C-alpha positions in Angstrom: 4.4 -10.3 -1.1 1.9 -13.2 -1.6 -1.0 -13.6 0.7 -3.5 -16.5 1.0 -6.3 -16.4 3.6 -8.1 -19.5 4.6 -11.2 -19.8 6.9 -11.5 -21.5 10.3 -10.9 -25.0 8.9 -8.3 -26.3 6.6 -10.1 -29.0 4.7 -7.6 -31.1 2.7 -4.6 -29.4 4.3 -5.8 -29.9 7.9 -3.7 -33.0 8.5 -0.5 -31.3 7.4 -1.3 -28.2 9.5 -2.0 -29.8 12.8 1.5 -28.8 14.0 1.7 -25.1 14.1 4.8 -24.0 16.0 5.1 -20.5 17.3 8.0 -18.5 15.9 7.0 -15.0 17.1 4.1 -13.7 19.1 2.8 -10.4 18.1 -0.1 -10.2 20.6 -2.6 -12.6 22.2 -4.5 -12.9 18.9 -1.7 -12.9 16.3 1.4 -14.9 15.7 4.1 -16.0 13.2 4.1 -19.8 13.1 6.0 -22.5 11.3 4.0 -25.3 9.6 5.0 -29.0 9.3 6.5 -28.4 5.9 8.7 -25.4 7.3 6.6 -22.8 5.6 5.9 -19.7 7.6 2.5 -18.1 8.1 0.7 -15.6 10.2 -2.3 -16.9 12.1 -5.1 -14.9 13.8 -7.7 -16.0 16.3 -9.1 -14.7 19.5 -6.7 -15.5 22.3 -4.9 -18.0 20.0 -1.5 -17.6 21.8 -2.6 -16.3 25.1 -0.2 -17.5 27.8 1.9 -19.4 25.2 5.6 -19.1 24.3 7.8 -19.4 21.3 8.2 -23.0 20.3 4.9 -24.2 21.7 1.9 -25.3 19.4 -1.1 -23.4 18.3 -4.5 -25.0 18.6 -5.6 -25.3 15.0 -9.3 -25.1 16.1 -8.6 -21.5 17.3 -7.2 -20.3 13.9 -9.7 -18.0 12.2 -7.4 -16.8 9.5 -4.0 -17.8 8.1 -1.8 -15.8 5.9 1.0 -17.8 4.1 4.4 -16.2 3.5 5.2 -18.0 0.4 8.4 -16.2 -0.8 11.6 -14.7 0.7 10.3 -11.3 -0.3 7.0 -11.9 1.6 9.2 -12.5 4.8 11.3 -9.5 4.3 8.3 -7.2 3.6 6.6 -8.5 6.8 9.6 -7.5 8.9 9.9 -4.2 7.2 6.3 -3.4 7.9 6.5 -4.5 11.6 9.2 -2.0 12.3 6.8 0.9 12.2 3.3 -0.4 11.7 1.2 -2.4 14.2 0.4 -5.9 13.4 -3.4 -5.4 13.4 -2.8 -2.8 10.6 -0.7 -5.1 8.6 -3.0 -8.0 8.8 -5.9 -5.8 7.9 -4.1 -4.9 4.8 -3.5 -8.6 4.0 -7.2 -9.2 4.3 -8.1 -6.3 2.0 -5.7 -7.5 -0.7 -7.0 -11.0 -0.3 -10.6 -9.9 -0.9 -9.5 -7.9 -3.9 -7.8 -10.9 -5.3 -10.3 -13.6 -4.5 -13.7 -11.8 -4.6 -12.9 -9.3 -7.3 -10.3 -11.3 -9.4 -8.1 -8.1 -9.2 -4.3 -8.8 -9.5 -1.8 -6.4 -7.9 1.8 -6.1 -7.6 3.4 -7.0 -4.3 4.4 -3.5 -3.2 0.7 -2.7 -2.5 1.2 -4.4 0.9 3.7 -1.8 1.9 2.0 1.3 0.4 -1.5 0.4 1.7 -0.4 -0.6 5.2 1.4 2.8 5.5 -1.7 4.5 4.2 -4.1 2.8 6.6 -1.8 3.4 9.6 -1.5 7.1 8.7 -5.3 7.5 8.4 -5.7 5.6 11.7 -3.4 7.9 13.5 -5.0 11.1 12.2 -8.5 9.8 13.0 -7.3 9.2 16.5 -6.0 12.8 16.9 -8.9 14.4 15.1 -6.4 15.7 12.4 -7.8 13.9 9.4 -8.5 15.9 6.2 -9.8 14.5 3.0 -7.6 13.5 0.1 -6.9 15.7 -2.9 -7.9 12.8 -5.3 -11.0 13.6 -7.4 -13.8 11.0 -7.7 -13.1 8.5 -10.5 -15.6 5.8 -9.8 -17.0 5.9 -13.3 -13.5 5.1 -14.7 -12.5 2.6 -12.1 -15.6 0.8 -10.9 -13.8 -2.4 -9.6 -11.1 -0.4 -7.8 -13.8 1.6 -6.1 -15.8 -1.4 -5.2 -12.7 -2.7 -3.5 -12.2 0.6 -1.7 -15.7 0.3 -0.4 -15.1 -3.2 1.0 -11.7 -2.0 2.4 -13.3 0.8 4.4 -15.7 -1.7 5.9 -12.8 -4.1 6.8 -10.8 -1.3 8.3 -13.7 0.0 10.3 -14.5 -3.5 11.7 -10.8 -4.5 12.4 -9.5 -1.3 13.8 -12.7 0.0 15.4 -12.7 3.3 13.6 -15.4 4.9 11.4 -13.7 6.1 8.2 -15.4 8.9 6.0 -16.6 7.9 2.6 -13.8 9.8 1.0 -11.4 7.1 2.0 -12.9 4.8 -0.7 -11.3 7.0 -3.4 -7.9 7.1 -1.6 -7.8 3.3 -1.2 -9.0 2.8 -4.8 -6.0 4.8 -5.9 -3.6 2.4 -4.3 -5.2 -0.5 -6.4 -5.2 1.6 -9.6 -1.6 2.3 -9.0 -0.6 -1.3 -8.1 -2.6 -3.3 -10.7 -0.4 -6.0 -12.2 0.7 -9.6 -11.9 1.7 -10.8 -8.4 5.3 -11.6 -8.2 6.1 -9.6 -11.3 7.8 -6.7 -9.4 11.3 -8.0 -9.2 13.6 -5.1 -8.2 16.7 -4.2 -10.2 18.9 -2.7 -7.4 21.2 -0.8 -9.8 18.4 0.8 -11.7 16.6 1.6 -8.5 19.6 3.5 -7.3 19.8 5.4 -10.6 16.1 6.4 -10.4 16.4 7.5 -6.7 19.5 9.6 -7.6 17.6 11.3 -10.5 14.5 12.1 -8.4 16.5 13.2 -5.4 18.5 15.6 -7.5 15.3 17.3 -8.7 14.0 17.5 -5.1 17.2 19.0 -3.9 17.2 21.6 -6.7 13.8 22.6 -5.6 14.8 22.7 -1.9 12.9 19.7 -0.9 14.6 17.6 1.7 13.6 15.0 4.1 12.6 16.5 7.5 10.9 15.4 10.6 7.6 16.9 9.4 7.6 15.4 5.9 9.6 12.2 6.6 6.6 9.9 6.3 5.6 11.3 2.9 9.2 11.4 1.7 9.5 7.7 2.5 6.4 6.9 0.7 7.8 8.5 -2.5 11.1 6.3 -2.0 9.0 3.2 -1.8 7.1 4.3 -5.0 10.3 4.7 -6.8 11.5 1.3 -5.8 8.7 -0.3 -7.9 8.7 2.3 -10.6 11.7 0.5 -11.9 9.4 -2.6 -12.8 6.9 -0.4 -14.6 9.5 1.3 -16.8 9.5 -1.7 -19.0 5.8 -2.4 -19.0 4.2 1.1 -18.9 1.9 0.5 -21.9 0.4 -2.5 -20.2 0.4 -1.4 -16.7 -3.0 -0.5 -15.4 -5.4 2.0 -16.9 -4.4 5.6 -17.8 -5.9 8.3 -15.7 -8.3 10.5 -17.4 -7.1 13.8 -19.1 -9.5 15.7 -16.9 -8.0 14.5 -13.7 -4.5 15.5 -14.9 -5.8 19.1 -15.8 -7.5 19.3 -12.5 -4.3 18.4 -10.5 -2.2 20.7 -12.5 -4.5 23.7 -12.0 -5.1 22.9 -8.4 -1.3 22.3 -7.5 0.8 24.2 -10.0 4.0 24.0 -8.0 3.7 20.3 -7.4 2.8 19.8 -11.0 5.9 21.7 -12.2 8.2 19.6 -10.0 6.4 16.4 -10.9 6.8 17.2 -14.6 10.5 17.9 -14.1 11.0 14.5 -12.5 8.9 12.9 -15.1 10.9 14.4 -17.9 14.3 13.9 -16.4 13.6 10.2 -15.8 12.6 9.6 -19.4 15.6 11.6 -20.7 18.3 10.1 -18.5 17.0 6.5 -18.7 16.0 6.6 -22.4 12.7 5.2 -21.3 9.0 5.9 -21.7 7.0 6.2 -18.5 3.3 5.5 -18.3 1.0 8.6 -18.2 0.0 7.6 -14.8 3.4 8.2 -13.3 3.3 12.0 -13.7 0.1 12.2 -11.7 1.5 9.9 -8.9 4.4 12.4 -8.8 2.1 15.3 -8.4 0.3 13.6 -5.5 3.6 12.8 -3.7 5.1 16.1 -4.2 1.9 17.9 -3.0 2.2 15.9 0.2 5.9 16.7 0.6 5.5 20.6 0.2 2.0 20.7 1.6 0.8 22.9 -1.3 -2.8 24.1 -0.8 -5.2 23.8 -3.8 -5.5 26.8 -5.9 -9.0 25.5 -7.2 -11.3 25.3 -4.3 -13.6 22.9 -6.3 -11.2 20.1 -5.5 -12.5 18.6 -2.3 -14.0 21.8 -1.3 -10.5 23.3 -0.6 -9.8 20.8 2.2 -6.2 19.9 3.0 -4.8 16.6 1.8 -5.0 13.8 4.3 -4.0 10.8 2.2 
Protein backbone atom coordinates (compact mmCIF):
# COMPACT_ATOMS: atom_id res chain seq x y z
CA UNK A 1 0.00 0.00 0.00
CA UNK A 2 1.48 3.31 -0.98
CA UNK A 3 0.69 6.39 1.04
CA UNK A 4 1.45 10.01 0.30
CA UNK A 5 0.38 12.74 2.71
CA UNK A 6 0.16 16.41 1.87
CA UNK A 7 -0.43 19.49 3.96
CA UNK A 8 -3.39 21.85 3.93
CA UNK A 9 -2.63 23.32 0.49
CA UNK A 10 -1.78 21.49 -2.70
CA UNK A 11 0.66 23.90 -4.41
CA UNK A 12 1.23 22.83 -8.04
CA UNK A 13 -1.50 20.18 -7.97
CA UNK A 14 -4.13 22.50 -6.57
CA UNK A 15 -5.86 23.22 -9.89
CA UNK A 16 -6.17 19.54 -10.71
CA UNK A 17 -7.59 18.75 -7.28
CA UNK A 18 -10.29 21.38 -7.01
CA UNK A 19 -12.89 18.75 -7.85
CA UNK A 20 -12.89 16.23 -5.00
CA UNK A 21 -15.92 13.97 -5.43
CA UNK A 22 -17.11 11.99 -2.42
CA UNK A 23 -17.10 8.22 -2.99
CA UNK A 24 -17.64 7.07 0.58
CA UNK A 25 -18.09 8.90 3.89
CA UNK A 26 -16.43 7.30 6.91
CA UNK A 27 -17.34 10.01 9.43
CA UNK A 28 -17.74 13.81 9.46
CA UNK A 29 -13.97 14.26 9.24
CA UNK A 30 -12.85 11.50 6.86
CA UNK A 31 -13.95 10.41 3.39
CA UNK A 32 -12.85 8.48 0.34
CA UNK A 33 -12.83 10.79 -2.68
CA UNK A 34 -12.18 10.66 -6.42
CA UNK A 35 -9.92 13.27 -8.00
CA UNK A 36 -10.26 14.86 -11.44
CA UNK A 37 -7.87 12.27 -12.89
CA UNK A 38 -9.97 9.41 -11.40
CA UNK A 39 -7.43 8.57 -8.70
CA UNK A 40 -8.81 7.67 -5.28
CA UNK A 41 -7.65 9.22 -2.03
CA UNK A 42 -8.64 9.55 1.60
CA UNK A 43 -9.08 13.11 2.85
CA UNK A 44 -9.14 14.32 6.45
CA UNK A 45 -10.31 17.63 7.84
CA UNK A 46 -12.52 18.88 10.65
CA UNK A 47 -16.15 18.62 9.51
CA UNK A 48 -14.98 18.13 5.92
CA UNK A 49 -18.04 16.09 4.89
CA UNK A 50 -20.53 17.21 7.53
CA UNK A 51 -24.05 17.13 6.04
CA UNK A 52 -22.66 16.01 2.67
CA UNK A 53 -23.56 12.96 0.60
CA UNK A 54 -21.92 10.62 -1.87
CA UNK A 55 -21.34 12.33 -5.23
CA UNK A 56 -21.03 15.82 -3.75
CA UNK A 57 -17.83 17.87 -3.71
CA UNK A 58 -15.40 18.37 -0.82
CA UNK A 59 -14.18 21.89 -0.11
CA UNK A 60 -10.44 21.75 -0.89
CA UNK A 61 -9.78 24.46 1.69
CA UNK A 62 -10.97 22.14 4.46
CA UNK A 63 -8.56 19.34 3.55
CA UNK A 64 -5.88 18.97 6.21
CA UNK A 65 -4.36 15.72 4.95
CA UNK A 66 -4.74 13.62 1.82
CA UNK A 67 -3.64 10.02 1.39
CA UNK A 68 -3.45 8.81 -2.21
CA UNK A 69 -4.35 5.22 -3.08
CA UNK A 70 -1.94 4.76 -5.95
CA UNK A 71 -2.29 1.03 -6.63
CA UNK A 72 -4.95 -1.68 -6.84
CA UNK A 73 -3.35 -3.26 -3.81
CA UNK A 74 -3.73 -0.05 -1.81
CA UNK A 75 -7.47 -0.01 -2.49
CA UNK A 76 -7.85 -3.68 -1.56
CA UNK A 77 -5.90 -3.26 1.67
CA UNK A 78 -7.95 -0.22 2.63
CA UNK A 79 -11.21 -2.14 2.38
CA UNK A 80 -9.65 -5.12 4.15
CA UNK A 81 -8.66 -2.92 7.08
CA UNK A 82 -11.99 -1.13 7.27
CA UNK A 83 -13.83 -4.41 7.83
CA UNK A 84 -12.53 -4.62 11.39
CA UNK A 85 -10.56 -1.46 12.17
CA UNK A 86 -11.96 2.07 12.69
CA UNK A 87 -11.01 4.66 10.09
CA UNK A 88 -9.29 6.86 12.69
CA UNK A 89 -6.91 4.00 13.51
CA UNK A 90 -6.27 3.32 9.82
CA UNK A 91 -5.46 6.95 9.00
CA UNK A 92 -3.27 7.16 12.12
CA UNK A 93 -1.29 4.23 10.76
CA UNK A 94 -0.96 5.96 7.39
CA UNK A 95 0.37 9.07 9.11
CA UNK A 96 2.97 7.10 11.07
CA UNK A 97 4.25 5.32 7.97
CA UNK A 98 4.33 8.62 6.07
CA UNK A 99 6.48 10.15 8.83
CA UNK A 100 8.79 7.13 8.75
CA UNK A 101 9.24 7.43 4.99
CA UNK A 102 9.53 11.18 4.64
CA UNK A 103 11.17 12.35 7.86
CA UNK A 104 13.39 9.36 8.52
CA UNK A 105 13.93 8.14 4.94
CA UNK A 106 12.85 4.68 6.06
CA UNK A 107 11.52 2.31 3.39
CA UNK A 108 8.96 -0.31 4.37
CA UNK A 109 7.09 -3.12 2.66
CA UNK A 110 3.42 -2.50 2.10
CA UNK A 111 2.12 -5.06 4.59
CA UNK A 112 3.17 -2.82 7.50
CA UNK A 113 -0.13 -0.95 7.00
CA UNK A 114 -2.05 -4.10 7.91
CA UNK A 115 0.11 -5.31 10.80
CA UNK A 116 0.58 -1.87 12.36
CA UNK A 117 -3.12 -0.96 12.09
CA UNK A 118 -4.01 -4.23 13.76
CA UNK A 119 -1.48 -3.61 16.53
CA UNK A 120 -2.60 -0.05 17.22
CA UNK A 121 -6.26 -1.06 17.37
CA UNK A 122 -5.45 -3.93 19.72
CA UNK A 123 -3.53 -1.63 22.05
CA UNK A 124 -6.31 0.96 21.89
CA UNK A 125 -8.94 -1.58 22.95
CA UNK A 126 -6.80 -2.90 25.78
CA UNK A 127 -6.10 0.62 27.02
CA UNK A 128 -9.84 1.33 27.03
CA UNK A 129 -10.57 -1.79 29.12
CA UNK A 130 -7.55 -1.42 31.44
CA UNK A 131 -6.26 -4.80 30.26
CA UNK A 132 -3.00 -3.62 28.70
CA UNK A 133 0.23 -5.45 29.59
CA UNK A 134 3.69 -4.68 28.29
CA UNK A 135 5.17 -6.50 25.30
CA UNK A 136 7.67 -9.33 25.68
CA UNK A 137 10.11 -7.59 23.30
CA UNK A 138 13.37 -6.61 25.04
CA UNK A 139 14.81 -3.14 24.51
CA UNK A 140 16.91 -2.95 21.33
CA UNK A 141 17.27 0.81 20.83
CA UNK A 142 21.08 0.56 20.53
CA UNK A 143 20.84 -1.88 17.63
CA UNK A 144 17.92 -0.11 15.91
CA UNK A 145 18.09 3.64 16.64
CA UNK A 146 16.09 4.75 13.58
CA UNK A 147 13.26 2.28 14.19
CA UNK A 148 13.08 3.38 17.83
CA UNK A 149 13.01 7.04 16.84
CA UNK A 150 10.08 6.22 14.55
CA UNK A 151 8.45 4.36 17.43
CA UNK A 152 8.71 7.42 19.66
CA UNK A 153 7.10 9.62 17.03
CA UNK A 154 4.41 7.00 16.49
CA UNK A 155 3.48 6.96 20.18
CA UNK A 156 3.05 10.74 20.06
CA UNK A 157 0.91 10.54 16.92
CA UNK A 158 -1.29 7.79 18.37
CA UNK A 159 -1.74 9.66 21.64
CA UNK A 160 -2.69 12.84 19.78
CA UNK A 161 -5.01 11.26 17.20
CA UNK A 162 -6.74 8.67 19.36
CA UNK A 163 -6.66 10.57 22.65
CA UNK A 164 -4.96 7.85 24.68
CA UNK A 165 -1.74 8.04 26.66
CA UNK A 166 0.44 5.12 25.67
CA UNK A 167 3.18 3.77 27.96
CA UNK A 168 6.79 4.14 26.85
CA UNK A 169 7.02 0.39 26.32
CA UNK A 170 4.94 0.80 23.15
CA UNK A 171 7.95 2.43 21.48
CA UNK A 172 9.73 -0.93 21.25
CA UNK A 173 6.57 -2.73 20.10
CA UNK A 174 6.06 -0.29 17.23
CA UNK A 175 9.77 -0.28 16.43
CA UNK A 176 9.54 -4.05 15.93
CA UNK A 177 6.95 -3.56 13.18
CA UNK A 178 9.37 -1.35 11.27
CA UNK A 179 12.31 -3.70 11.87
CA UNK A 180 10.15 -6.49 10.49
CA UNK A 181 8.81 -4.57 7.49
CA UNK A 182 11.95 -2.82 6.27
CA UNK A 183 12.24 -3.03 2.49
CA UNK A 184 11.35 -1.36 -0.78
CA UNK A 185 7.68 -0.23 -1.05
CA UNK A 186 5.79 -2.20 -3.68
CA UNK A 187 8.32 -5.06 -3.59
CA UNK A 188 6.03 -7.39 -1.67
CA UNK A 189 4.18 -8.95 -4.59
CA UNK A 190 2.43 -12.07 -3.40
CA UNK A 191 2.79 -15.50 -5.00
CA UNK A 192 -0.58 -17.09 -4.25
CA UNK A 193 0.58 -20.66 -4.87
CA UNK A 194 3.63 -20.36 -2.65
CA UNK A 195 1.60 -18.54 -0.01
CA UNK A 196 -0.80 -21.50 0.15
CA UNK A 197 2.11 -23.91 0.50
CA UNK A 198 3.65 -21.87 3.32
CA UNK A 199 0.30 -21.66 5.13
CA UNK A 200 -0.19 -25.42 4.86
CA UNK A 201 3.27 -26.15 6.27
CA UNK A 202 2.78 -23.82 9.22
CA UNK A 203 -0.78 -24.93 9.96
CA UNK A 204 0.37 -28.57 9.97
CA UNK A 205 2.90 -27.79 12.70
CA UNK A 206 0.32 -25.81 14.66
CA UNK A 207 -2.17 -28.66 14.43
CA UNK A 208 0.42 -31.21 15.57
CA UNK A 209 0.98 -29.04 18.63
CA UNK A 210 -2.79 -28.73 19.25
CA UNK A 211 -2.85 -25.04 18.33
CA UNK A 212 -6.09 -24.15 16.56
CA UNK A 213 -7.85 -20.88 15.88
CA UNK A 214 -10.31 -20.12 18.68
CA UNK A 215 -12.41 -17.19 19.74
CA UNK A 216 -9.81 -16.32 22.35
CA UNK A 217 -6.73 -16.44 20.13
CA UNK A 218 -8.36 -15.56 16.80
CA UNK A 219 -6.80 -12.11 16.58
CA UNK A 220 -3.28 -13.46 17.15
CA UNK A 221 -3.88 -16.37 14.78
CA UNK A 222 -4.92 -13.97 12.03
CA UNK A 223 -1.83 -11.85 12.65
CA UNK A 224 0.34 -14.90 12.05
CA UNK A 225 -1.50 -15.63 8.80
CA UNK A 226 -0.87 -12.07 7.61
CA UNK A 227 2.79 -12.45 8.51
CA UNK A 228 2.96 -15.65 6.44
CA UNK A 229 1.46 -13.93 3.41
CA UNK A 230 4.45 -11.66 3.17
CA UNK A 231 7.03 -14.17 4.32
CA UNK A 232 6.85 -15.50 0.77
CA UNK A 233 8.45 -12.35 -0.59
CA UNK A 234 11.22 -12.46 2.00
CA UNK A 235 12.15 -16.07 1.21
CA UNK A 236 14.06 -14.91 -1.84
CA UNK A 237 15.68 -11.85 -0.29
CA UNK A 238 16.37 -12.93 3.29
CA UNK A 239 20.05 -12.01 3.14
CA UNK A 240 19.21 -8.42 2.26
CA UNK A 241 16.01 -7.95 4.20
CA UNK A 242 16.46 -5.71 7.22
CA UNK A 243 18.97 -6.27 9.99
CA UNK A 244 19.42 -9.50 11.90
CA UNK A 245 18.31 -9.48 15.50
CA UNK A 246 21.05 -9.80 18.06
CA UNK A 247 22.08 -13.23 19.32
CA UNK A 248 21.36 -12.10 22.88
CA UNK A 249 17.73 -11.41 21.95
CA UNK A 250 17.32 -14.87 20.47
CA UNK A 251 18.82 -16.48 23.57
CA UNK A 252 16.62 -14.36 25.83
CA UNK A 253 13.39 -15.33 24.04
CA UNK A 254 14.31 -19.02 23.90
CA UNK A 255 15.01 -19.13 27.64
CA UNK A 256 11.93 -17.12 28.55
CA UNK A 257 9.50 -18.96 26.25
CA UNK A 258 10.85 -22.51 25.71
CA UNK A 259 7.59 -24.01 24.42
CA UNK A 260 7.07 -21.18 21.94
CA UNK A 261 10.71 -21.41 20.86
CA UNK A 262 10.43 -25.16 20.28
CA UNK A 263 7.35 -24.80 18.07
CA UNK A 264 8.83 -21.80 16.26
CA UNK A 265 12.00 -23.75 15.52
CA UNK A 266 9.91 -26.62 14.16
CA UNK A 267 8.05 -24.24 11.83
CA UNK A 268 11.31 -22.57 10.79
CA UNK A 269 13.05 -25.88 10.00
CA UNK A 270 10.05 -27.39 8.19
CA UNK A 271 9.70 -24.33 5.95
CA UNK A 272 13.37 -24.44 5.00
CA UNK A 273 13.33 -28.19 4.39
CA UNK A 274 10.08 -28.43 2.42
CA UNK A 275 10.66 -25.28 0.38
CA UNK A 276 14.39 -25.88 -0.11
CA UNK A 277 14.88 -22.27 0.90
CA UNK A 278 16.92 -20.29 3.39
CA UNK A 279 14.98 -18.10 5.79
CA UNK A 280 16.47 -15.03 7.41
CA UNK A 281 17.49 -15.40 11.06
CA UNK A 282 14.84 -12.87 12.04
CA UNK A 283 12.01 -15.18 10.96
CA UNK A 284 12.57 -17.64 13.80
CA UNK A 285 12.24 -14.83 16.32
CA UNK A 286 9.05 -13.53 14.72
CA UNK A 287 7.62 -17.05 14.96
CA UNK A 288 8.50 -17.23 18.68
CA UNK A 289 6.64 -13.97 19.27
CA UNK A 290 3.60 -15.11 17.27
CA UNK A 291 3.45 -18.53 18.96
CA UNK A 292 3.85 -17.01 22.42
CA UNK A 293 0.77 -14.90 21.75
CA UNK A 294 -1.20 -17.87 20.48
CA UNK A 295 -0.52 -20.15 23.45
CA UNK A 296 -0.20 -17.33 26.01
CA UNK A 297 3.02 -18.80 27.39
CA UNK A 298 4.20 -16.95 30.49
CA UNK A 299 7.90 -16.03 30.74
CA UNK A 300 10.17 -18.48 32.58
CA UNK A 301 12.73 -15.70 33.05
CA UNK A 302 11.17 -12.91 35.08
CA UNK A 303 13.91 -10.51 33.97
CA UNK A 304 12.04 -10.09 30.69
CA UNK A 305 9.66 -7.17 31.23
CA UNK A 306 9.64 -7.93 34.93
CA UNK A 307 7.52 -11.03 34.32
CA UNK A 308 4.58 -9.08 32.90
CA UNK A 309 2.21 -10.61 30.41
CA UNK A 310 2.50 -9.91 26.75
CA UNK A 311 0.25 -7.17 25.44
CA UNK A 312 1.54 -6.62 21.95
